N, C-alpha and C positions, 0 to 999 in steps of 0.2 A: 459348158457349151452354149454358144449363141442360140437364141430362140428363133433367129431368122438369118437369112443370108445378108451380106453387106451390099450397100447400094451399087458398088462397082461390079457385083457378080450377077446382076440380073440377066444380062445378055447370055452369059455362060450357062446360067441355070436353064434358060429357055432352050439353048442349043443341046444341053445334056438330055432333056426330055425326049429328044428325037431318037435316042438310043434305046429307050424303054421297050419298044415292040420286039426288038431282037437284042436283048441285053447281053453284052460281052461277059465272059466269065471273069475277066479281070480288067479294071480300068486304072490307069496310072495318071493321076492328076499332077501336073508339074507347073512350077512357076517360082517366082522369087519368094524368099522367106519373109514372113511378116505381113502377108496380104490376106490371110484367113483361109488357107486351103483346108486345114483340119476341121474348122467349123463347117465349111462347105460340104465336105464329104460325109461328115457325121449327119448333117441335115439331110443329105441325099439318102444315106443309109436308113434313116428314120422313115423317109418317104417310101423306100422300097419295102419296108416291113409293115407299114400302115395298112390297116384293114378297111379304111374308108378314105383313100388318098384323094386329095382335091384335084380339080381339073388342071391346075398349073403344076402338079407334081409334088406339092408340099404335103406333109403329113397333116392329118386332121387335128391331132393333139387331144382327141377325146376318146379314141377307142382303147381297148385293153392293151393292144400292142404299143401304142404311144405312151400309155401309162407305165408299162414296164421299161420302155426305152428311157423315159425321163428319169426313172429311178435307177438306171444303169444295171438292170438285171433282166434284160430281155433274153429268153432262152435260145433264140435263134440269131444272136448277135455276139460277136467277139471283137474286142479292140486290142491291138498290140502296139505298145509304145515302150521306149526304154524306161527303166525304173525311175530314172531321174526326172521324168515328165509326169509321173503319177502323183496325184494329190495326196494319197495316203500310202504308207509303206505297205509293201506286199507281205502277207502273212507268212511267217516262217514256222516250220515244224521243228520239234526238238525240245531238249530240256532248257532250263533257264539260262545256262551258260551259252548254249547255241543261239538262243534268241537274242541274248545280249550282244554276242559277237556279230550277229546279222544286222542288228540295229546300228552298230558302230561302223559298219562298212559304208563306204561311199556308194551311193546309188549308181548303178551302171548307166552309161550313156549309150549302150548298145542294145539292139534287139537280139536276144540269144536263141540258140538252137532249141533250148528247152521250151521257149515260148511257142515256137513253130510246131514242135512235136506235140505240145499240149492240145493242138487243134485236131489231132487224129480222132479222138472220141467224139468231139463236137461234130465233125464232118461225116462220121460213119453211122450216126443214128438219124432217125426220121425227124423232120422239123416238127415243132410243137404246134404250129398253127397252119400246117399244110401250105405254107408259102415258101419264100426264099430263105436261104441261110446267108448271112452277110458277115464278112470279115473286113474290118478296117485296120490299116497298118500305116503308121507314119512315125517319123520320116523314114522313107524306105532306105536312104543311105546309111541309116543307123544299123542296118542288118550286118552282123559280122559275117565272115566267109562261110562258116558252117551253117548259119541260119539262112544265108542266101541260097546255098545249095539245097537245103532242105525245102525251102519255099519253092525253088525251081521245080523240084520233083512233083510238088502238088499242082503247080501251074501247068505242068506238062500233061497231067491226067486229072483235071479238075473234077471233083465230085459233082454229080447232077444237082441242080437247084442251088448252087453256091456261087456267090458273087464276091470277088475280092476288090476292095477299093483301097488303092495305095496312093500316097502323096509323097512328092519329092521336091526338095529345093534345088537339086542339081543332078540331072540325068547322067552326066558323065561319071558319076561315082557309083553307078549301078552296073551289075553284070549285063553285058549285051544280050545274053540269053534270057534274062528276066524282061528286059525291054521288049524283046521280040515276041513275048507271050502275053503282053498287055496291050490293050487299046489305049493309046496316049491321048490325053485331053489337057490342053493348055489352059491355064488360068492366068490371064494377063494382069500386069500391074495397073492400078488405077491411074488416071491422069493426075497431075499435081493438083489441079483445081478441085477435082472430085475428092481426093484424099484430104486435102486441106479443109474443105467444107465439112467433111465428116468429123475430123478432129476438133474443129471449132464447135460443132454441135455437141461433142462430148465434153466440152468445157476445158479443153487443153490450152493452157496459156503458152504463148510463144510457139504456136503450132508450126509455123513455117520453118523455123530453125530446126526443130526436132525432126520434122518430116524430111528436110533436105539431108540432115546428118545421118538418117537411117535409110538413105537411098530411095526415098519415095514410098517406103512400105509403111502404111498407116498404123497397123497393129504394133509393129516394132517401135514406131515413134511414140505411140501412146504408152507402151510399157516403160520406155526410157523416161518419158515425161513424168509418169507416176512415181518412178524411182527418184526423180527430182535432183539428180546429180550428174554433172558432166566431168567430175573430177578426174576420172581415169582417162577419158577422152582428151581432156585439156592437157594432161601430162604428156600424152603422146603428140598432140598437135603442136605444142610448144617446141618439142624436139624437132619435129618435121619442119617447122618454120625456121628453126635455127639449129641445123644439124651439126653435130660434133661427135668425135669418138668417145670422149669422156661422158657426154650427155647420153649417148646410146647405152653405155654400160649402166649408168645410174637409172635410166628409165626401165631397162630390162629387169633390174632388181626390184623396182617398185611395182611393175605390172606382172610379175611372174605368177601370181595367184589368180589373175584375171583369165577367164576362158579365152583361149588363144584365137578363136574365131573372131572375137571383137577387135583386137589390135590389128590383125591381118586385114580385116574388112576396112578398118579406118585408114590403113595405109593404102589399100587399093583405091579407095575413093579420093584420097589426097593426090595420089599419082595421076588419077584420071583428071582431076581439076588442073594440075600442072600442065598435063598434055593438052587438055581442052583450051586452056588459056593461051598456051604457046601457039596453037594452030588457029584458034578462032576468037580469042579474047573472052571466052565464056567460062563461068564458074558455076558448077551445079551443086556441090555438096557443102562447101565451106566458104560462103561469101564473106563471113566475118574476118577471114584471113586473106582478103583480096591483095593487099599490099605485099605480103610475104609470098603468096603464090605467084604474083607477077614478077617478083624479083628472082625467084627460083626458075621460072619459065624462061626468063631472059638469059640465064647463064648455063642451063643444062642443055647439052647437045641432044638432039632427038634420038640418036642411036643409044645413048646411055639411058635415056628416059624409057625407051621401049624395052631395054634389057631389065630395068628395074621393075617395070610393069609385069613382064613375064616372070621374073623371080617371085613377085608377090602372088601371082596367080598360082605358080607351082607350090608355094608354101601353103596356100589355102587348102590344097588337097591333103596335106599331112598334118594340119594344125590340130586335128581332133585327137591324135595319138602321138604326141612328141615324146622322145626319150627323156628330155629335160626341158620344161617350159622356159627356164631362164636362159639356157644355151640357145634355144630356138629363137627367143627374142633378141638376144645379143647378136646372133648371126644375121637376123633380118635387119636390125637397125644399123649395124655396122656396114652392111651392104648399102643401105640407103645413104648413110653418111659419106661413104666413099664415092657413091654416085654423084653426090652434090659437091664434092670437094673440087 
């Protein structure tokens, strides 16, 4: 976890402190992926639990509560995330064969009902430090249906002295009933210049390109830059620049093991650039492909382009749980190739 909030979060932090005198029982922080929402809410959680909180709302970092928090064992704090986001595997009970089977399983990308039920004992006992009890949960859209309904029951009758801090990358993927029981708090995307300055300060080379390709999200850009490879992105962009049925099938085969949210997002940004160039001559995400984007914008009719954009948006909602990644990609890329034909 970051030891401080990011530069572009200063105004949001100050705004958040105004809620402290009458703290809502649940706050839902929402904004684009890759801007630091998780670090922000965990920093706020530490401030809520701190026994000598500073005037600006930040934790002191010195008290017993801050010590426990930094060691991830504060008795009045719980964090719920999918198994796939945990740094260390979850302990499994059972004999040697059961543990071996558990370790071989792919970590779940969902927040499960068992994780919500495990909060029952935590919320039904007195707090250890006579202060608040804090539950952090992200990303909220990772809640499966059973977990969403279990959480909803808790939010409908929140235990006294308990604060839920949730974070979401897309509110439209959450139950309306959960939305209605949370105080929504928007965390905005940083300006391009602000994000770029931060990336350069972190020593990221070619920061502008990485930032544009990740839609302006600085943390996502830094992760991709650290990975140091655009190979999968370039495979897709080459097809999008020169669409064909044969190419679509080949690319689907090559990218079938890539998390599908990536290719769908890359296609969405590409289509946005085509649309933007067609209407205003601007390119936001892929200026390296200006020639190809200009050519496509010249020949694709607006109605077909809008249909392609809608199709990509619809697919984003189902990309986390496809029946077959390869078929999903084939269908998406063949639709794009036909749109450009």
